[in-house]
C-alpha positions as CSV (number, residue, x, y, z in Angstrom):
1,M,-0.1,-0.1,-0.1
2,Q,3.1,2.3,1.0
3,H,4.1,1.6,-2.8
4,A,1.0,2.5,-4.2
5,V,0.7,6.1,-2.4
6,Q,4.2,7.0,-3.0
7,A,3.5,6.1,-6.7
8,V,0.3,8.2,-6.5
9,R,2.5,11.1,-5.0
10,E,5.0,11.4,-7.8
11,V,2.0,11.1,-10.4
12,S,1.2,14.0,-8.8
13,A,4.3,15.9,-8.9
14,L,4.7,14.8,-12.4
15,I,1.4,16.6,-13.2
16,A,2.5,19.4,-11.4
17,E,5.8,20.1,-13.3
18,I,3.7,19.3,-16.6
19,D,1.4,22.0,-15.7
20,T,4.1,24.6,-14.5
21,A,5.9,24.0,-18.3
22,A,2.5,24.0,-20.2
23,S,1.7,27.5,-18.3
24,E,5.8,29.3,-19.3
25,P,5.3,29.3,-22.9
26,S,1.5,30.8,-22.5
27,I,3.2,33.6,-20.4
28,G,5.7,34.2,-22.5
29,I,3.2,34.8,-25.5
30,S,1.1,37.1,-23.3
31,Q,4.6,39.2,-22.8
32,I,5.2,39.2,-26.3
33,R,1.9,40.4,-27.2
34,Q,1.8,43.6,-24.9
35,A,5.9,44.1,-26.3
36,L,3.9,44.3,-29.4
37,D,1.0,46.1,-28.5
38,D,3.3,48.9,-26.9
39,I,5.5,48.8,-30.2
40,E,2.3,49.5,-32.2
41,E,1.7,51.9,-29.9
42,L,4.9,54.2,-29.7
43,T,4.7,53.7,-34.3
44,Q,1.7,55.3,-34.2
45,Q,2.8,58.5,-31.8
46,N,5.4,58.6,-33.8
47,T,4.2,58.7,-36.8
48,S,1.8,62.1,-35.3
49,L,4.9,63.9,-33.6
50,V,7.2,63.4,-37.6
51,S,3.5,64.7,-39.3
52,H,3.1,67.4,-36.6
53,L,6.5,68.1,-37.4
54,A,6.3,68.4,-41.0
55,R,3.1,71.0,-40.5
56,S,5.4,73.1,-38.2
57,A,8.5,73.0,-40.6
58,S,6.3,74.0,-43.5
59,T,4.7,76.7,-41.5
60,L,8.4,78.4,-40.5
61,A,9.6,78.1,-43.7
62,S,6.7,79.8,-45.1
63,N,7.1,82.7,-41.8
64,A,10.5,82.8,-43.3
65,D,9.8,83.7,-46.8
66,T,7.5,86.3,-45.5
67,V,10.1,87.9,-43.1
68,A,12.5,87.4,-46.0
69,G,10.1,89.5,-48.4
70,T,9.5,91.9,-45.5
71,M,13.6,92.9,-45.5
72,A,13.8,93.0,-48.8
73,M,11.2,95.9,-49.0
74,F,13.9,97.9,-46.3
75,R,16.9,96.9,-48.3
76,T,15.9,98.6,-51.8
């Protein structure tokens, strides 16, 4: 009887190890998914910032042209 009880304990320990080993890849995949979501969000933010920067650069170039035109009137 002791032998049977010991065998059941060993099987239970093996099942627990299998359960732990099976859940680890799931946790890793979840972490990878979260990292990809974070990268996607940062990419969208960067795209928005680049667009805003391009509009600002265009406005700045226009303002520089206006100032240069105004300064040209004083030179003549």
